[in-house]
N, C-alpha and C positions, 0 to 999 in steps of 0.2 A: 447556826446550829438549829436543827429541826426540833419542834416539840414532839413529844411522844405521848400517845394516848393508850390507856388500858381500857378495854371494853369488856365488861363482864355480863354475860347473859345468865340469868339465875332462875331456878325453880326452887322455892323454899319448901323444905320437907318438915321442919320443926321450927315454929315461930319463936319459941322461947330461946332456943339455941341461936337462931338467926339474930335476935336482938342482942344476945351476949356477944356474938361475933362483931356485929356492927358497932357496939359500944367500945370495942377494943381496936378496931382496924384504923380508925381515923388518926390516932396518935402515931401509928406506925408509918402512915403515908406522909404526914407533915414533916417528919424528920428527914425525908428524902426529897423535899421540894414538891411533893405531889399536892394537887388540889382537886377536890370534887367538882366536876363540871355539871353533871346531873345524875339523878337517880330517879327512875320512874317505872311505872307499870305499863305493860303493853295494852294498847287500846284496840288496834286492829292490824291485821296483816293484809297489805294491799296486793302483794304478789308473792307467789311461792309459799313456803311454809316456815314456821318458826316455832320451836318446841318450848321456849321459856316464856315466863310471864313478866319478869322484871329485868331491867338493864341498869348498869351503872357505868359511867364514863369518868375516868380519872386522868388528869393531865400531869405529866412529868416534864421537867426541863429537857431531858434527853433519855436515850435508851439505857445508858449506863445507870442513871438514877433509878429508873424503873427496875432494872435487874438487881441493883443493890438493895432496893426495897424488898423485892420479892424473895431474895435469898437471905435477907437479914434474919438473925435469930429472933428478933421481935415478931416479924411476920410469920416466920416458919412455926413459931410456937402456937399461933392461933389457927393454923391450917386444920388441925384435927377438929376444932370446933366448927369451922366452916364446912368441912366435909360431912359432919353429922347434921348440920343445919340445912344444907342446900346442895343441889346439883348445880354446878357452875361451869360454864365454858369461858375461859379467859383468852382474849386476843390482844395483840399489840399492833399499833399503827404509828408510823413516823410520817409527819406531814410538814 
């Protein structure tokens, strides 16, 4: 079974709202076997272009777990906070 990764590219619009979102999201991830791989700020773009300043990578055991997390009532309930706090592109990868 392949691991699945969620990659979020983020531009924070409201730091206070972003902190509120971050304080709530971890508990929703753990319930579905997800674990934070890294969270960081962009240092440089070596080729091409990239519009966001921050990135987060979260590992899930499989795509079903990731989808169950994303569609869970717990995560869905904090999406409005996320949307107020940041512009975010979310991508998934199976490796």
